[in-house]
C-alpha positions as CSV (number, residue, x, y, z in Angstrom):
1,M,194.5,89.1,85.4
2,V,191.9,87.9,87.9
3,T,192.4,91.1,90.0
4,S,191.8,93.2,86.9
5,W,188.7,91.2,86.0
6,I,187.2,91.6,89.5
7,I,188.0,95.3,89.6
8,H,186.3,95.9,86.2
9,S,183.3,93.8,87.1
10,V,182.1,95.8,90.1
11,S,180.4,99.2,90.2
12,P,182.6,102.3,90.3
13,T,181.8,103.0,93.9
14,I,182.9,99.5,95.0
15,R,185.9,99.7,92.7
16,Q,187.2,102.6,94.6
17,S,187.3,100.6,97.8
18,I,189.2,97.6,96.4
19,I,191.5,99.1,93.7
20,W,194.5,99.3,96.0
21,M,194.3,95.8,97.4
22,D,197.3,93.6,96.7
23,S,195.7,90.3,95.5
24,A,192.6,88.8,93.9
25,L,192.2,86.7,97.1
26,D,192.2,89.8,99.3
27,I,189.6,91.5,97.0
28,W,187.5,88.4,96.8
29,T,187.6,87.9,100.6
30,D,186.7,91.5,101.2
31,L,183.7,91.4,98.8
32,K,182.5,88.1,100.2
33,N,182.6,89.4,103.7
34,R,180.7,92.6,102.7
35,F,178.0,91.1,100.5
36,S,177.5,87.4,101.3
37,H,175.6,87.8,104.5
38,G,172.0,86.4,104.2
39,D,169.3,88.9,104.4
40,L,166.6,87.2,106.5
41,A,163.8,89.4,105.0
42,R,164.8,88.3,101.5
43,I,165.1,84.7,102.6
44,S,161.7,84.8,104.0
45,D,160.3,86.4,100.9
46,L,161.9,83.7,98.7
47,Q,160.6,80.9,100.9
48,L,157.1,82.4,100.7
49,E,157.3,82.9,97.0
50,A,158.5,79.3,96.4
51,A,155.8,77.9,98.7
52,T,152.9,79.9,97.0
53,L,154.1,79.9,93.4
54,S,151.7,78.0,91.1
55,Q,151.8,77.2,87.4
56,G,148.7,79.2,86.5
57,D,149.0,80.3,82.8
58,L,152.7,79.3,82.6
59,N,153.8,76.3,80.7
60,V,155.5,73.6,82.8
61,S,159.0,74.6,81.7
62,D,158.5,78.3,82.6
63,F,157.0,77.4,85.9
64,F,159.8,75.0,86.7
65,T,162.4,77.6,85.7
66,K,160.8,80.2,88.0
67,L,161.1,77.8,90.9
68,R,164.7,76.9,90.0
69,I,165.6,80.6,90.1
70,I,164.1,81.0,93.5
71,W,165.8,77.8,94.8
72,D,169.2,78.9,93.4
73,E,168.8,82.3,95.1
74,L,167.9,80.6,98.4
75,D,170.9,78.3,98.0
76,N,173.1,81.4,97.5
77,F,171.8,82.9,100.8
78,R,171.7,79.6,102.7
79,T,174.6,77.4,101.6
80,T,174.6,73.8,102.8
81,P,176.9,73.5,105.8
82,T,179.9,71.3,105.6
83,C,181.4,69.3,108.3
84,S,184.6,70.8,109.8
85,C,185.4,68.0,112.3
86,L,189.0,67.1,112.7
87,V,188.1,63.4,112.5
88,K,186.4,62.4,109.3
89,C,182.6,62.2,109.9
90,S,180.9,58.9,109.3
91,C,177.4,60.1,109.8
92,Q,175.1,60.5,106.9
93,V,173.6,63.9,108.0
94,P,174.8,65.9,105.0
95,I,173.4,63.3,102.6
96,V,170.1,63.2,104.5
97,L,169.9,67.0,104.5
98,A,170.6,67.2,100.8
99,Q,167.9,64.5,100.1
100,R,165.4,66.4,102.2
101,R,166.1,69.6,100.3
102,R,165.6,67.8,97.0
103,E,162.3,66.3,98.3
104,D,161.1,69.7,99.5
105,Q,161.8,71.2,96.1
106,A,160.1,68.3,94.3
107,M,157.0,68.7,96.5
108,Q,156.9,72.5,95.8
109,F,157.0,71.8,92.1
110,L,154.3,69.1,92.3
111,R,152.0,71.3,94.5
112,G,152.3,74.2,92.2
113,L,151.3,72.3,89.0
114,N,147.8,72.7,87.6
115,D,145.1,70.1,88.3
116,Q,145.6,68.5,84.8
117,F,148.7,66.9,86.2
118,N,147.1,65.4,89.3
119,N,147.7,61.8,88.2
120,I,151.5,62.4,88.1
121,K,151.5,64.5,91.3
122,Y,149.7,61.9,93.4
123,H,151.6,58.9,91.9
124,V,155.0,60.5,92.7
125,L,154.0,61.5,96.2
126,L,152.8,58.0,97.0
127,M,156.1,56.4,96.0
128,D,158.4,55.0,98.6
129,R,161.5,56.5,97.0
130,M,161.0,59.8,95.2
131,P,162.7,59.8,91.8
132,P,165.0,62.8,90.8
133,I,163.0,65.9,90.0
134,T,164.3,65.8,86.5
135,K,162.7,62.4,85.9
136,F,159.1,63.4,86.8
137,F,159.6,66.9,85.3
138,S,160.2,65.2,81.9
139,F,157.0,63.1,82.4
140,V,155.0,66.3,83.2
141,M,156.5,67.9,80.1
142,Q,155.5,64.9,78.0
143,Q,152.0,65.0,79.4
144,E,151.7,68.7,78.7
145,R,152.7,68.1,75.1
146,Q,150.2,65.3,74.7
147,L,147.5,67.4,76.3
148,S,148.2,70.2,73.9
149,H,147.9,67.8,71.0
150,G,144.8,66.1,72.3
151,T,146.6,62.7,72.6
152,P,146.4,60.3,75.6
153,V,148.3,61.2,78.7
154,V,151.6,59.6,79.9
155,N,151.5,56.2,81.4
156,I,152.6,57.0,85.0
157,R,153.7,53.5,85.6
158,N,156.8,54.3,83.5
159,I,158.0,56.5,86.4
160,N,158.3,53.4,88.6
161,N,160.4,51.6,86.0
162,T,162.9,54.4,85.7
163,T,163.6,54.7,89.4
164,Q,164.7,51.2,90.0
């Protein structure tokens, strides 16, 4: 069943090259080996796009979604390495790398926001421990709604209370 699904999910040209393989695992391995290699030019383009993307006329949700699409594509090209040591690692390097990646993404999001969100941007960047991006994204969304209705802006002190 899986073999049939894979064969019918690829283009006719690719289908011709895998149709006679014996198992879904063989097909999957072949396709992965052929198409999963990172294209450094594309990676460079994505990194530049993420670094220079700004909110502009987009609403916060659309801006964040565009960034997430870029980040997901980058993650597809550059997967996080896993430890392959025979003895179980006790270092925290994978955890630190994942945290740095999340912080980089959070800073890209904050840098790209329009100036009307400066109070949240600066407050988050001055924090000792950065909250999850979803936390301050929701505060930015709330502020955007309030600004569009002409009501007072979010009290940024609430961000501190939610990260403890």
